[in-house]
N, C-alpha and C positions, 0 to 999 in steps of 0.2 A: 415160520419166519414172520416177524411183525411187520406191519405197514409203517413206512417212514415217509413223512411229508413235511414241507416247510409252510409256515404261515407267518403273517405279520400282524401284530396287534398294535396297540398304542404305546408300546414299549419296544426295546430292541428286538431284532429278529428272533423268532422261536423255531425250534425244530421239534416236531411232535412225533412220538412213536406210539402206535396203538397196538395193543396186544391183549390176548385173553388172560395172560398171567400178570397179575399186579406186581409180582416180585421180579419182573424182568430186569436183568442186569444190562443196562444200556451201554456200558463201557465197551462192549465188544462191537458195537455198531458206530460209536462216535469216533470221528477223526481225532487222534490223540493230540494234535496240535491246536484244535479248536478249544475254546475255553468258555465256560459259562456256569450258570447255576441250574439246578434241576428241581423240578416240582412234579410230584406224582399226584394225579387226580383220577377219579372214576368217571367215565362217560358212557352211558348206556351199557353198564355192566362190563365195560372194557377198561383196562388201565391205559391212561394217557400220561406220557411223560413229557412235560414241557421243559425245554432247555432254553433259558434266557442266555443268548449268546453275547459274550463280550467281543469276540472276534471269531472269524473262521478263515480257513485257508482257501485261497483261490487257485484253481487249476491253471497254471501258466507254463507253457512249454519252455524249458531251458532256464527258467528263473523261478522265483516263488513270489506269491502275492498274498495279501490278506485283505479282508473286509472287516473293519473295526466299527463297532456300534456304540452309540451313547445317546443319552437324553439331552446332553449338553455338549458343547464343543470341547470342554475340559475332559469330560468322560470319554469322548471319542478319541482325543489325542492320547489320553492315558492308555486306553485299550489298544491303540495302534502301537505305542511303545512296548507295552507288555506282550502283545502278539509277536512283535519282532524279536524281543528277548527270548520268547518261547521257541523260536526257530534255532537259536544259538545253544540253549541248554534247557534243562528241566528247571524252571524258575521256582518250583516248590522247594528245591534243595538250596536255594540262595538265601543267605541270612542278611538282614539289614544292619550290617556292622559299620558301614561308612555312608556318608552322604556327599553328593556333589550337587551343585546348582548350575543349571543351564540357563543362560540369559541371552536370547537371540532376537534380532529384528530382521524383517524381510519386507519386500514390496507387496506381497499378497499372502493370503491365508495358505494357498497351495505351496508357495515358496517357503513359508515359515514351517509348514509340516515337513517338507523334504529336508530343510536345514536342521530341524529338531531331531528327526530320525537319524540323519547323517552324523549329528553331534553325538548321539548315543552310540552309534557304530564306532566313531573315532575314539570315544572314551574306552570302549572295549578293545579296539585294535592297538591303541597307543599305550594304555595304562592297565589293561586287563580287567577293567571295572565292568561288572555285570549287575544290572539292577533287578530288584524284586518288588519294588514299590515306587510309584511315581505320584507326585502331588503337584498339580498345576497351581502355582502361586499367583500368577497374573497371565492374562491372555487377552489379546485384541486381534483385529484383522492383520496387524503387522508386527506384533511383539508377543513373545512368550517367555515366561520365567518359570522354571520347574525345578523341584527338588527331587532327586532320585536317590533312593536308599538301596544299598546292595553291598557287595564285597568283591574282592579280587577273585578272578576266575582261577580255580584250582582243579587241574585235570584229574587229580586223585579223588575228588568228591563231586565234581560237576561233569555230567555227560557232555561230550563235544557233539554238538549238532551241526548245523550248517555254518559255513563261513560266509557271512554276508558282506559284500563289497560296498554297496551303496543303495540308498533309497532313490528311486527314479521318478521322473515326471511322466513316464510312459503310462497311458491310460489312467492317470491320477484323477480321482473324482472325490469331491466332498459334496454330499447331497443331503438335503433334509426332506424327509417324507413324513408328513404329519408331525408327530412328536419325536421321531427318530432321526438322528444324524448317522450317516454311514460314510466311511472313508475307504476307498479302494486305493491301494498302494502296491506297487511292484518293486521288488528288490533284486539287484544284480547279485548272483551267487557265483 
């Protein structure tokens, strides 16, 4: 069994797996809802797999949470939205056939984040729209404008994941550590 540990560099959070076998298939150890990119390197004759995490699932009793990372607030908001969509379905199977624009204002960055995620949930609940790509067009401490590409949810081709009721303020945290922004958000399910 390989060793698994977390580390933080000057970029979003990394998970590292050290093994004697450079050809290790990490997918059996990775949480399927976490998402990021993989880089394999050799360190002292051992294979090290660095996973640059866009987001990861938080262990929350009775609900579900995620920690989204980004080097900018735009990137962290995008990763929070994509992480939430990954709870609903396999976003790799969603095609960018349609676009919607979300334009919201709020009294604080935290309120704007919750409103933004709840608008994505509303678009799914009311219209069946599921996103696969998010582009932040404008963002400030009190305003966000985002373009979301995706398609109508189709149960015959999209796996049904969790039914998310709402993004919440419970334990909400937007934090900058060095060059990395992280967002902790919990969803009612």
